C-alpha positions in Angstrom: -37.7 -3.8 50.1 -33.9 -3.7 51.9 -31.2 -2.6 49.2 -28.5 -5.2 48.6 -26.5 -3.7 51.1 -28.4 -4.9 53.9 -28.9 -8.0 52.8 -28.3 -10.6 55.8 -28.9 -8.4 58.5 -32.2 -9.7 59.1 -31.3 -13.6 58.7 -27.6 -13.6 59.5 -26.7 -15.1 56.7 -24.1 -13.6 53.6 -26.5 -13.0 50.8 -24.8 -10.5 49.5 -21.6 -12.9 48.6 -24.2 -15.2 47.5 -25.9 -12.8 45.2 -22.3 -12.1 44.0 -21.5 -15.5 43.5 -24.3 -16.4 41.0 -24.2 -13.0 39.4 -20.4 -14.3 38.6 -22.0 -17.4 37.5 -24.4 -16.1 35.3 -22.1 -13.6 33.4 -19.6 -16.8 32.7 -22.6 -17.1 29.7 -21.3 -13.4 28.2 -17.6 -15.6 27.6 -18.5 -17.6 24.5 -20.1 -14.4 22.9 -16.9 -12.1 24.1 -14.7 -15.0 22.4 -16.7 -15.0 19.2 -16.7 -11.0 18.8 -13.1 -10.7 19.6 -12.4 -13.7 17.0 -14.6 -12.1 14.2 -12.9 -8.8 15.1 -9.3 -10.3 14.7 -10.4 -11.4 11.4 -11.8 -8.0 10.2 -8.1 -7.0 11.1 -6.6 -9.6 9.4 -8.6 -9.3 6.1 -7.7 -5.6 6.6 -4.0 -6.3 6.3 -5.0 -8.7 3.3 -6.2 -6.1 1.5 -3.3 -4.2 1.5 -0.7 -6.8 0.7 -3.0 -7.6 -2.3 -3.1 -3.7 -3.4 0.4 -3.9 -3.3 0.7 -6.4 -5.3 -2.0 -5.3 -7.6 0.0 -2.0 -7.8 3.2 -3.9 -9.1 1.0 -5.9 -11.7 -0.5 -2.7 -13.1 2.9 -1.7 -13.9 4.3 -4.5 -15.5 0.4 -4.6 -17.8 1.5 -1.2 -18.9 2.8 -0.7 -22.1 4.6 2.6 -21.9 6.6 0.7 -19.2 8.4 -1.0 -22.7 8.7 1.6 -24.4 10.0 3.9 -22.1 13.7 5.4 -22.9 16.2 7.0 -21.0 18.9 9.5 -22.2 22.3 9.9 -20.7 25.3 12.5 -21.8 28.6 11.9 -22.4 29.9 16.1 -21.7 29.4 19.3 -19.9 27.2 22.1 -20.0 24.0 19.9 -21.9 21.5 17.5 -20.3 19.0 15.5 -22.2 15.8 14.4 -21.0 13.9 11.8 -23.4 10.2 11.9 -24.0 7.1 9.3 -24.7 8.2 10.1 -29.1 11.4 9.5 -28.6 13.9 6.9 -30.4 16.7 5.1 -29.8 20.3 6.8 -30.9 23.4 8.2 -30.4 23.4 11.8 -31.4 27.0 14.1 -31.2 25.9 17.7 -30.2 28.8 20.7 -30.7 27.2 23.9 -29.2 28.7 27.1 -30.6 26.9 29.2 -28.7 24.1 29.7 -26.2 21.2 31.5 -26.4 21.3 35.3 -24.5 19.0 37.8 -24.1 19.3 41.6 -25.1 20.1 44.6 -22.9 20.4 48.0 -22.8 21.1 50.9 -20.4 20.7 54.7 -20.3 23.4 57.2 -19.8 23.9 57.6 -15.8 22.1 60.4 -13.9 23.0 62.2 -10.7 19.6 61.2 -8.7 17.1 58.1 -8.7 14.2 60.3 -7.6 15.4 64.0 -9.5 12.6 65.1 -12.1 13.4 63.8 -15.6 10.2 64.3 -17.5 9.4 67.7 -19.0 6.1 69.5 -19.4 3.1 67.2 -20.8 5.0 63.9 -20.0 6.9 61.7 -22.3 6.8 58.3 -24.5 9.5 55.6 -24.2 10.0 54.2 -27.7 11.7 50.4 -26.9 13.0 48.7 -30.1 13.4 45.1 -30.9 15.4 42.6 -33.3 12.5 40.8 -34.4 9.2 42.7 -33.5 7.4 45.7 -33.2 8.5 48.4 -31.1 6.7 48.8 -27.9 5.5 52.4 -26.5 5.3 53.3 -22.7 3.8 56.4 -21.7 5.5 58.6 -19.1 4.0 61.4 -16.8 5.2 64.8 -16.3 8.0 65.3 -13.8 8.7 61.2 -13.6 12.2 60.4 -11.6 14.4 57.5 -13.0 12.3 55.4 -10.2 9.3 56.7 -12.3 10.8 55.3 -15.6 11.8 51.9 -14.1 7.6 51.6 -12.6 6.1 52.7 -16.0 8.2 50.1 -17.5 7.3 47.2 -15.5 4.1 48.2 -15.2 3.1 47.3 -18.7 2.6 43.8 -19.6 3.4 43.7 -23.0 6.8 44.8 -23.0 8.9 41.8 -23.2 11.6 43.4 -20.6 12.3 44.1 -17.3 13.3 47.1 -15.5 16.0 47.9 -13.0 18.5 50.9 -11.7 22.0 49.8 -11.2 25.1 52.3 -9.7 28.0 52.5 -11.8 29.9 54.1 -8.6 29.5 57.5 -11.0 25.6 57.8 -11.3 22.4 55.7 -11.7 21.4 53.9 -14.9 18.1 52.3 -16.1 18.7 48.8 -17.4 16.5 47.1 -19.9 16.8 43.3 -20.1 15.2 41.1 -22.5 12.6 38.5 -20.6 13.3 35.9 -23.3 16.5 34.7 -24.7 16.9 35.2 -28.6 17.1 37.4 -31.2 13.5 37.6 -32.0 12.8 38.8 -28.4 16.3 41.1 -28.0 16.0 45.0 -27.1 17.9 47.0 -29.3 17.1 50.6 -28.3 15.4 53.1 -26.7 14.8 56.3 -27.4 12.6 59.6 -25.2 11.3 63.4 -26.8 11.0 64.9 -23.5 13.3 64.3 -21.0 16.8 64.3 -19.9 17.5 60.5 -19.9 19.8 59.0 -23.0 20.4 55.8 -23.9 24.3 54.7 -23.6 24.8 52.6 -26.8 28.6 51.6 -26.0 27.2 49.0 -23.4 24.6 47.3 -25.6 24.5 44.1 -25.3 23.1 42.2 -28.2 20.4 38.9 -27.9 20.8 36.3 -29.8 19.6 32.2 -31.1 21.8 29.4 -29.7 23.6 27.4 -32.3 24.5 23.9 -32.4 25.4 20.9 -34.1 23.8 17.9 -34.1 25.6 15.1 -35.8 27.2 17.8 -38.1 23.4 19.5 -39.2 23.0 23.3 -37.7 20.4 24.1 -35.2 19.2 27.2 -34.0 17.1 27.9 -31.0 15.7 31.5 -29.7 16.0 29.4 -25.8 18.4 27.2 -24.3 15.9 24.7 -24.1 15.9 23.1 -26.9 13.0 20.7 -28.7 12.0 19.0 -31.1 15.7 19.2 -32.9 16.1 15.7 -31.9 13.0 14.2 -31.5 11.4 13.4 -28.1 14.0 15.0 -26.7 14.6 18.3 -24.8 18.4 19.7 -24.4 19.1 21.7 -21.7 22.1 24.0 -22.8 23.9 26.5 -20.2 27.3 28.6 -20.1 29.9 25.6 -19.8 28.2 24.0 -22.9 29.8 26.3 -25.3 32.8 25.3 -28.0 32.0 22.0 -26.2 31.0 18.5 -27.9 28.8 16.0 -26.2 27.2 12.6 -26.9 23.5 12.0 -26.3 22.9 8.2 -25.7 18.8 7.6 -26.0 18.2 4.2 -25.3 15.7 1.5 -23.5 15.4 2.7 -19.9 16.4 -2.0 -19.1 16.9 -0.6 -15.3 13.0 0.9 -15.0 12.2 -2.6 -16.6 14.3 -4.4 -14.0 12.9 -2.6 -11.2 9.2 -3.1 -12.0 9.9 -7.0 -12.5 11.9 -7.1 -9.2 8.7 -4.7 -7.2 6.5 -7.7 -8.8 8.7 -10.4 -6.7 9.1 -8.8 -4.1 5.2 -7.6 -3.6 4.3 -11.3 -4.1 6.6 -12.5 -1.4 5.4 -9.4 0.9 2.0 -10.9 0.2 3.1 -14.2 1.1 4.6 -13.7 4.1 1.3 -11.7 5.4 -0.3 -14.6 4.3 1.9 -17.4 6.2 1.6 -14.9 9.3 -2.5 -14.8 8.9 -2.5 -19.0 8.9 -0.1 -20.2 11.0 -1.4 -23.3 12.9 0.3 -23.3 15.9 -1.8 -25.3 18.1 -2.2 -22.9 20.6 -5.6 -20.5 20.0 -3.6 -17.7 21.2 -0.4 -17.5 19.2 -2.3 -19.3 15.8 -3.0 -17.1 12.8 -6.0 -15.0 12.7 -7.0 -16.8 9.4 -6.0 -20.1 10.2 -8.2 -22.5 7.4 -9.9 -19.5 5.9 -11.8 -20.4 3.1 -11.1 -16.6 1.2 -7.4 -17.2 1.7 -7.6 -20.8 0.5 -9.1 -19.6 -2.8 -6.8 -16.1 -3.0 -3.9 -18.2 -3.4 -5.0 -21.0 -5.1 -6.2 -18.4 -7.9 -2.6 -16.8 -7.6 -0.8 -19.8 -7.7 -2.3 -21.3 -10.9 -2.0 -17.7 -12.6 1.6 -18.0 -12.0 2.0 -21.5 -12.9 0.2 -21.5 -16.2 1.9 -21.0 -19.2 1.5 -17.6 -21.6 1.0 -19.3 -25.2 2.0 -17.2 -27.8 5.1 -15.5 -27.2 9.2 -16.8 -27.4 8.9 -16.5 -23.3 6.1 -18.5 -21.9 7.4 -19.4 -18.4 8.7 -17.0 -15.5 11.5 -19.5 -15.2 12.8 -18.3 -18.4 13.0 -14.6 -17.2 14.9 -16.2 -14.2 12.1 -16.2 -12.0 11.4 -19.6 -10.3 8.4 -20.7 -7.8 9.6 -22.3 -4.6 7.8 -24.9 -2.7 7.0 -22.9 0.0 5.3 -21.0 -2.3 7.1 -17.5 -2.5 9.7 -16.3 -6.0 12.8 -16.3 -6.5 14.6 -14.4 -8.7 18.0 -14.4 -10.6 18.8 -11.4 -11.5 21.7 -11.9 -13.8 19.6 -14.6 -15.8 17.0 -11.3 -16.4 19.3 -8.8 -16.6 20.1 -11.0 -19.8 16.9 -11.7 -21.0 16.2 -7.7 -20.8 19.3 -6.4 -22.6 18.8 -9.4 -25.6 15.0 -9.5 -25.8 12.8 -6.9 -24.5 9.7 -7.5 -26.4 9.8 -11.0 -25.5 9.5 -9.8 -21.8 6.8 -7.2 -22.7 5.3 -10.0 -24.7 5.0 -12.0 -21.5 3.9 -9.5 -18.9 1.8 -7.4 -21.1 0.8 -8.7 -24.6 -0.4 -7.2 -26.8 -3.8 -6.4 -24.9 -4.3 -5.9 -21.5 -5.8 -9.2 -20.6 -3.1 -11.1 -22.6 -0.2 -11.4 -20.3 0.4 -12.9 -16.9 0.2 -9.3 -15.7 -3.1 -9.3 -17.5 -4.2 -12.5 -16.0 -2.9 -11.4 -12.6 -4.8 -8.3 -12.7 -8.2 -9.8 -13.9 -7.8 -12.3 -10.7 -6.9 -9.2 -8.4 -9.9 -7.1 -9.6 -12.3 -9.7 -8.7 -10.6 -10.4 -5.0 -10.7 -6.9 -4.4 -13.6 -5.4 -6.0 -16.5 -4.2 -4.2 -18.4 -7.5 -4.6 -14.6 -9.5 -4.8 -13.7 -12.0 -1.9 -12.0 -10.1 0.7 -14.7 -7.3 1.0 -17.2 -9.6 1.2 -15.6 -11.2 3.9 -15.3 -8.5 6.0 -18.6 -7.9 5.6 -19.6 -11.3 6.8 -17.3 -10.6 10.0 -19.0 -7.4 10.5 -22.4 -9.0 10.0 -21.4 -11.7 12.7 -19.9 -8.8 15.3 -22.8 -6.9 15.0 -25.0 -9.7 15.4 -22.8 -11.0 18.4 -23.3 -7.7 20.0 -27.0 -7.9 20.0 -26.7 -11.4 21.2 -24.8 -10.1 24.2 -26.7 -7.3 25.0 -29.7 -9.6 24.9 -27.7 -12.2 27.6 -26.7 -9.4 29.4 -30.0 -7.9 30.0 -31.8 -11.3 31.1 -28.8 -11.9 33.0 -29.5 -8.8 35.0 -33.4 -9.5 35.2 -32.2 -13.0 36.7 -29.7 -11.0 39.4 -32.7 -8.4 40.0 -35.0 -11.7 40.3 -32.5 -13.5 42.9 -32.2 -10.1 44.5 -35.7 -9.7 45.4 -36.3 -13.2 46.7 -33.5 -13.0 49.2 -35.0 -10.0 50.0 -37.6 -12.0 50.9 -35.7 -14.6 52.6 -33.9 -12.4 54.6 -37.6 -10.1 56.0 -39.1 -13.6 56.7 -35.6 -15.5 58.3 -35.8 -12.2 60.7 -39.7 -12.8 61.5 -38.8 -16.0 62.4 -35.6 -15.2 64.4 -37.6 -12.9 66.9 -40.8 -15.1 66.9 -38.4 -17.8 68.2 -37.1 -15.1 70.4 -39.9 -14.2 71.9 -40.8 -17.9 72.3 -37.7 -18.9 74.0 -38.5 -15.7 76.3 -42.2 -17.0 77.0 -40.7 -20.3 77.7 -37.7 -19.2 80.3 -40.5 -16.8 81.8 -43.1 -20.2 82.5 -40.1 -22.4 83.6 -39.1 -20.0 86.1 -43.0 -19.8 87.4 -43.1 -23.6 87.9 -39.8 -23.5 89.8 -41.3 -20.9 92.4 -44.8 -23.1 92.4 -42.6 -25.9 93.6 -41.3 -24.3 96.6 
């Protein structure tokens, strides 16, 4: 059988062009399938954006449904050299803090020696004894012939000393300096003694460690650390050198900014969700520019549930409607926030805000109600994932259908190709036979003409 490139050679007809036209006509059957598949894939993408918007709104709702939000405190310091951090156990209050002095670490040093590498430890080695204000002595073994560097390294190598050793050059010699790792009186190193070395302590440069001392509302507090915990319940104070001898005011109060940010985030997330839905459901009258989910039942159901949750009263508290917080639901479905009104309610009645959004159980307030709806919508068996799975199933089915139709088209075109090939051969034979007959007729006419002469 002749190949498609030779079709028409025998017959003189444009059979290749005709076959291409038939192929193009047959492949028109694939266009509706391709359009449906593209539409379903666009829906899957749109459902993904819807899921993202709902998840962001769910995060904002979860924040409002957390009882800790309404119990959170913030602290501020009026003064120098002291910072305060309020924890979950703190209580609102105002505290006057006077720092008499901050905590300090103890320090001792040796007399100077000429070199850091000359042997200092005599035959048989030696033992260095470190003494402290509030704990037992610590012994460090020194090897025979040890230098100042060896003594330093031996102290640092022993984990339980509670000190760190270094060497400094005071301009006339090298000194071993030993510093307590922790501040405070009890951890303060107070002396060092040797038995078999030429190294001795210089008691004139000793620095005594001490505890921090401060007055909180005229009550004396001591702390071994400059991080003072527990003096004010739930509040951690950090002292630095600038605090010494000064008085500061620590104010612990409700963190109204955190609550306002949570409410604002709730309004913003909902409006962003509505904008996302608006773009996906926009009916423009043009298939090319219309939203991917115009008239979609899933979207309509989600919007209906959320609107009902937002509009229904929250019974049992002083605040029962969002409008009492300065949040209004506009005709276009979006929320509008009156920040001044919200600030007033938060400042005057934060408990009512807590009751409205969080309630006394996770399901009681508006946030709890919305959380339940969003869990149903976004869960593994929820509306969004079910819709995505449904569209994915349709895409898979359309792809199978596309392959079947394409295979059918290929078979049809192959059948046409064979038929055209047969037609080409037949017409070629007919043309050949016709030419032969014409030749015979021409010869017969010539013979007849000659016989008449």
